[in-house]
C-alpha positions as CSV (number, residue, x, y, z in Angstrom):
1,M,-30.0,-21.4,-34.2
2,N,-29.8,-23.4,-36.9
3,M,-30.3,-21.5,-40.0
4,E,-26.9,-19.5,-38.2
5,F,-25.0,-23.0,-37.6
6,E,-26.0,-23.9,-41.5
7,H,-24.2,-20.8,-42.5
8,V,-21.5,-21.5,-40.4
9,R,-21.1,-24.6,-42.0
10,H,-21.8,-23.6,-45.5
11,Y,-18.8,-20.6,-44.7
12,M,-16.7,-23.6,-43.4
13,N,-17.1,-25.6,-46.0
14,I,-15.5,-23.3,-48.6
15,Q,-13.0,-21.6,-46.1
16,K,-11.4,-25.8,-46.3
17,Y,-11.1,-25.4,-50.3
18,R,-10.1,-22.0,-50.0
19,F,-7.3,-22.8,-47.3
20,E,-6.5,-26.1,-48.7
21,D,-7.3,-28.1,-46.0
22,R,-5.4,-26.7,-43.8
23,F,-7.6,-27.2,-41.1
24,E,-10.3,-29.0,-39.7
25,Y,-13.7,-27.7,-37.7
26,E,-15.9,-29.4,-35.5
27,I,-19.7,-28.1,-35.3
28,D,-21.8,-28.7,-32.1
29,L,-25.3,-27.7,-31.6
30,P,-27.6,-30.1,-29.2
31,E,-30.9,-30.4,-30.5
32,S,-32.1,-29.1,-27.3
33,L,-31.0,-26.0,-29.0
34,K,-31.9,-25.8,-32.7
35,T,-35.1,-24.1,-32.3
36,F,-34.1,-21.3,-30.5
37,M,-34.2,-17.1,-32.4
38,T,-30.4,-16.2,-32.4
39,Q,-29.2,-12.5,-33.3
40,K,-28.3,-12.9,-37.9
41,L,-25.4,-13.4,-38.4
42,I,-23.1,-14.1,-34.6
43,V,-21.7,-16.8,-34.9
44,Q,-19.6,-16.7,-38.8
45,P,-17.2,-13.0,-38.0
46,I,-15.6,-15.2,-35.0
47,V,-15.5,-17.9,-37.1
48,E,-13.7,-15.3,-40.0
49,N,-11.1,-13.6,-37.4
50,A,-10.0,-17.0,-36.2
51,L,-9.3,-18.4,-39.3
52,Y,-7.7,-15.5,-40.6
53,H,-5.8,-14.4,-36.9
54,A,-4.9,-18.3,-36.1
55,I,-5.3,-20.6,-38.3
56,E,-3.9,-18.5,-41.8
57,P,-0.1,-18.2,-39.7
58,M,0.0,-21.4,-38.6
59,E,2.5,-23.7,-40.3
60,D,0.8,-26.9,-38.3
61,K,-3.1,-28.1,-39.4
62,G,-5.3,-25.6,-37.3
63,Y,-8.4,-26.7,-35.7
64,I,-11.9,-24.8,-34.5
65,R,-14.7,-26.3,-32.7
66,I,-18.0,-24.2,-32.7
67,E,-19.8,-25.4,-29.5
68,A,-23.4,-24.4,-27.9
69,L,-24.4,-25.0,-24.4
70,E,-27.3,-24.0,-22.5
71,Y,-26.8,-22.0,-19.7
72,G,-29.8,-21.4,-17.6
73,G,-31.6,-19.3,-19.3
74,D,-29.1,-18.2,-22.1
75,I,-27.0,-20.0,-24.4
76,I,-23.5,-19.9,-24.6
77,I,-21.6,-20.3,-28.1
78,D,-18.1,-21.0,-28.0
79,V,-15.4,-20.7,-31.0
80,T,-12.0,-21.9,-30.1
81,D,-9.2,-22.3,-32.1
82,N,-5.4,-24.0,-32.0
83,G,-4.0,-21.3,-32.8
84,P,-0.9,-19.2,-31.5
85,G,-3.3,-17.1,-29.4
86,F,-2.4,-13.5,-28.3
87,D,-1.6,-10.9,-25.4
88,Q,-3.0,-8.6,-23.1
89,D,-1.8,-5.8,-25.0
90,T,-3.1,-7.2,-28.1
91,L,-6.8,-7.8,-26.5
92,L,-6.9,-4.1,-24.9
93,H,-6.0,-3.0,-28.9
94,L,-8.6,-5.0,-30.4
95,G,-10.6,-2.6,-33.1
96,N,-8.6,0.4,-32.5
97,E,-7.6,2.1,-36.1
98,N,-3.9,0.7,-37.5
99,P,-1.6,3.5,-37.8
100,G,-2.4,4.4,-41.0
101,G,-5.7,5.2,-39.9
102,V,-7.3,3.2,-42.1
103,K,-9.9,0.8,-40.6
104,K,-9.1,-3.1,-42.5
105,Y,-11.8,-5.6,-41.3
106,R,-8.9,-8.5,-41.4
107,D,-6.9,-6.6,-39.3
108,S,-8.4,-5.0,-36.4
109,G,-10.7,-7.1,-34.8
110,V,-13.7,-5.2,-36.3
111,G,-15.7,-8.6,-36.8
112,L,-15.7,-9.1,-32.7
113,K,-16.3,-5.7,-31.8
114,N,-19.3,-5.6,-33.9
115,V,-20.9,-8.4,-32.9
116,H,-19.9,-7.7,-29.2
117,E,-22.0,-4.0,-29.7
118,R,-24.8,-5.7,-31.6
119,L,-26.0,-7.8,-29.2
120,R,-25.5,-5.8,-25.8
121,I,-28.0,-3.4,-28.2
122,R,-30.3,-6.1,-28.7
123,F,-30.6,-7.9,-25.3
124,G,-28.5,-5.8,-22.7
125,G,-25.1,-5.4,-20.4
126,H,-24.9,-9.1,-19.8
127,Y,-24.2,-9.9,-23.0
128,G,-22.1,-10.2,-25.6
129,I,-18.6,-11.9,-26.5
130,L,-15.5,-12.7,-23.8
131,V,-11.8,-13.2,-25.7
132,C,-10.3,-15.6,-23.6
133,S,-6.5,-16.2,-25.5
134,S,-2.7,-16.3,-24.1
135,P,-0.1,-16.9,-25.9
136,G,1.1,-20.6,-27.2
137,F,-2.8,-21.8,-25.9
138,G,-5.3,-20.4,-28.9
139,S,-7.7,-18.7,-28.0
140,T,-11.9,-18.9,-27.5
141,I,-14.0,-16.7,-28.4
142,R,-17.8,-17.0,-26.1
143,I,-20.9,-15.8,-26.5
144,R,-23.4,-15.1,-24.5
145,L,-27.3,-14.7,-26.0
146,P,-30.8,-14.8,-24.2
147,K,-32.7,-18.1,-25.0
148,I,-35.6,-16.7,-27.2
149,I,-38.6,-18.8,-28.3
150,P,-40.3,-18.2,-31.5
């Protein structure tokens, strides 16, 4: 877990420069979870999605929180933003092709779908991502994976 979160920290620092400090972020990885293994590149695509779909269109300063929690035999990673959120219809069409028939990574939710499918294939149907959002209230993407001791 520690390597995955370090990767995200470096990515966020680069993006803060790119976005000219238009957002703040917080990463919370408890010491007790640092040694567990995880699937590679599961948090960064979710954070990237939050930056482009939530933070970029905002006029006010954005905020992203990445937090890992212990949940029984599982680990939960929440990526929460204070962006505009989105409605049920948008959620149902995440990952669908746009009208031109060309998939654009930034516009289609491909990152969310990819992470979800990789987690389900590797760990089974109880694992993957859950998207919680509503217009005007930001979004939380929850990643659920099993605790794996190296």
